[in-house]
C-alpha positions in Angstrom: -4.0 7.7 4.4 -7.6 6.6 4.6 -10.4 8.8 3.2 -12.0 9.2 6.7 -8.8 10.7 8.2 -8.5 13.1 5.2 -12.1 14.1 5.6 -11.7 14.7 9.4 -8.6 16.9 8.6 -10.6 18.9 6.1 -13.4 19.4 8.7 -11.0 20.2 11.5 -11.0 24.0 11.1 -14.7 24.1 11.9 -15.5 24.4 15.6 -18.3 21.9 15.4 -18.9 18.4 16.6 -18.1 16.2 13.6 -19.0 13.2 15.5 -22.7 14.1 15.0 -22.1 13.2 11.3 -22.8 10.0 9.5 -20.3 9.9 6.7 -21.0 7.5 3.9 -18.2 7.0 1.4 -19.0 5.7 -2.1 -16.1 4.0 -3.7 -15.4 3.6 -7.4 -17.5 0.5 -7.7 -20.6 1.8 -5.9 -21.5 5.4 -6.7 -25.2 5.0 -7.4 -27.5 7.0 -5.0 -30.2 4.4 -5.4 -28.1 1.8 -3.7 -27.9 4.0 -0.6 -31.6 4.3 0.0 -32.0 1.2 2.4 -29.0 2.3 4.5 -30.2 6.0 4.5 -33.7 4.9 5.7 -32.1 2.8 8.4 -30.0 5.6 9.7 -32.8 8.2 9.6 -35.1 5.7 11.4 -32.6 5.4 14.2 -31.8 9.1 14.4 -34.1 11.5 12.6 -31.8 14.4 13.5 -28.7 12.9 12.1 -26.7 14.9 9.5 -25.7 12.4 6.8 -22.9 13.3 4.4 -22.4 11.2 1.3 -18.8 11.5 0.1 -17.6 10.4 -3.3 -14.6 11.3 -5.3 -15.4 13.6 -8.2 -13.4 11.3 -10.4 -13.9 12.2 -14.1 -17.5 13.5 -13.9 -18.2 16.6 -16.0 -20.0 19.5 -14.3 -23.5 18.4 -15.4 -22.9 14.8 -14.2 -21.6 16.1 -10.9 -24.5 18.4 -10.3 -27.0 15.6 -11.2 -25.4 13.3 -8.6 -25.5 16.0 -5.9 -29.2 16.6 -6.7 -29.9 12.9 -6.3 -28.2 12.8 -2.9 -30.1 15.9 -1.7 -33.3 14.1 -2.7 -32.3 11.4 -0.2 -32.2 14.1 2.5 -28.4 13.9 2.7 -25.6 16.3 2.1 -23.4 15.6 -0.9 -19.6 16.1 -0.7 -17.7 15.9 -3.9 -13.9 16.4 -3.9 -12.6 19.4 -5.8 -10.4 17.2 -7.9 -10.3 13.6 -8.9 -9.9 12.4 -5.3 -9.7 13.8 -1.8 -5.9 14.1 -2.0 -6.5 17.0 -4.4 -7.4 19.2 -1.5 -3.9 18.8 -0.1 -2.0 19.6 -3.3 -2.1 23.3 -2.5 1.1 25.3 -2.7 0.2 27.7 0.1 -0.7 24.8 2.3 2.6 22.9 1.6 4.7 26.0 2.0 3.2 26.9 5.3 3.6 23.4 6.8 7.2 22.9 5.5 8.7 26.3 5.8 9.4 26.7 2.1 8.2 29.3 -0.4 5.0 29.0 -2.3 7.0 29.1 -5.5 9.1 26.1 -4.3 5.9 24.2 -3.4 4.4 25.0 -6.8 7.5 23.8 -8.6 7.4 20.4 -6.8 3.7 19.9 -7.6 4.1 20.9 -11.2 7.2 18.7 -11.7 5.3 15.7 -10.2 2.3 16.4 -12.4 4.5 16.7 -15.5 6.4 13.4 -14.8 3.1 11.6 -14.4 1.2 13.3 -17.2 0.9 10.2 -19.3 -0.5 8.2 -16.4 -3.0 10.9 -15.7 -4.1 10.9 -19.3 -4.6 7.2 -19.2 -6.6 7.5 -16.0 -8.8 10.1 -17.6 -9.5 8.0 -20.6 -10.3 4.9 -18.5 -12.4 7.0 -16.1 -14.5 8.6 -18.8 -14.9 5.3 -20.6 -16.2 3.7 -17.3 -18.7 6.6 -16.9 -20.0 6.1 -20.4 -20.3 2.3 -19.9 -22.4 2.9 -16.7 -24.6 5.3 -18.6 -25.1 3.0 -21.5 -23.5 5.3 -24.1 -20.2 3.6 -24.4 -21.0 2.3 -27.9 -21.3 5.9 -29.1 -18.1 7.0 -27.6 -15.5 8.4 -30.0 -12.3 6.9 -28.5 -10.0 9.0 -30.7 -11.8 12.2 -29.7 -11.6 11.2 -26.1 -7.8 10.7 -26.3 -7.5 14.2 -27.9 -9.7 15.6 -25.1 -7.6 13.9 -22.4 -4.4 15.5 -23.7 -5.9 18.9 -24.0 -7.5 18.8 -20.6 -4.3 17.8 -18.8 -2.6 20.8 -20.5 -5.3 23.3 -19.5 -6.9 21.9 -16.3 -4.5 19.5 -14.7 -5.4 20.6 -11.2 -8.9 19.3 -11.7 -8.1 16.1 -13.6 -4.7 14.9 -12.4 -4.8 11.7 -10.3 -3.9 13.5 -7.1 -3.3 10.3 -5.0 -0.6 9.3 -7.5 0.8 12.8 -7.7 1.0 13.1 -4.0 3.3 10.1 -3.8 5.6 11.7 -6.3 5.5 15.0 -4.4 6.6 13.2 -1.3 9.5 11.6 -3.2 10.7 14.8 -4.8 10.4 16.7 -1.5 12.5 14.1 0.2 15.2 14.2 -2.5 15.4 18.0 -2.4 15.2 18.7 1.3 16.3 15.4 2.8 13.3 15.3 5.1 9.7 14.0 5.0 7.0 16.4 3.7 4.2 17.5 6.0 1.0 17.5 3.9 -1.9 15.5 5.3 -2.4 18.0 8.0 -4.7 21.0 8.7 -4.1 24.5 7.6 -6.2 27.5 6.8 -5.5 27.0 3.1 -7.4 23.8 2.6 -10.8 25.0 3.9 -13.7 23.8 1.7 -16.8 25.9 1.2 -19.1 22.9 0.9 -17.8 21.4 4.2 -18.1 24.8 5.8 -21.8 24.8 4.9 -22.3 21.2 6.3 -20.3 22.1 9.4 -22.6 25.0 10.1 -25.5 22.6 10.4 -23.9 20.7 13.3 -24.2 21.6 17.0 -21.2 23.5 18.3 -18.9 21.8 20.7 -19.6 23.1 24.3 
């Protein structure tokens, strides 16, 4: 499922015209706000009233790095949207959301998510280490990185804060597989429900003209 469709689903609960948005998605290889300035200037020159949202996956940014990125985007007169977890799929790995859409209990949905996360724990740890290493390289501090400490940190963080740092795109595939095995049907998950509302998108949506 492409990021734009996922984004639209997350915006769907809001009774506003999302087509008044310009959504710019920064992929893993291009996350620098400076690289956006020419495109932002072009959009704003063509439509000074446009609401521009710059979306990037939170990846493995720490809180300070995430806030710095958002501040840079706001300085460009755009609205930042960072996913709550590593990627946009993290918004859909919500037990209440899955339970409601699939007529199962919240406990059953939680068990499938937890089992999927546990099975893929080593992969998530690897992704975390590689992700943090990439961030340090881009910041010029890779040479000072303590790789042993990073490995210890990755293990600890997956035990204490897996919801934030698991690779949700990969976890979601496992959730689909386990659900199929258990219930002999396809899971419904990349759909709208009241349980996946996002406060930052709520704020952005309130800036848009309401649909008449």
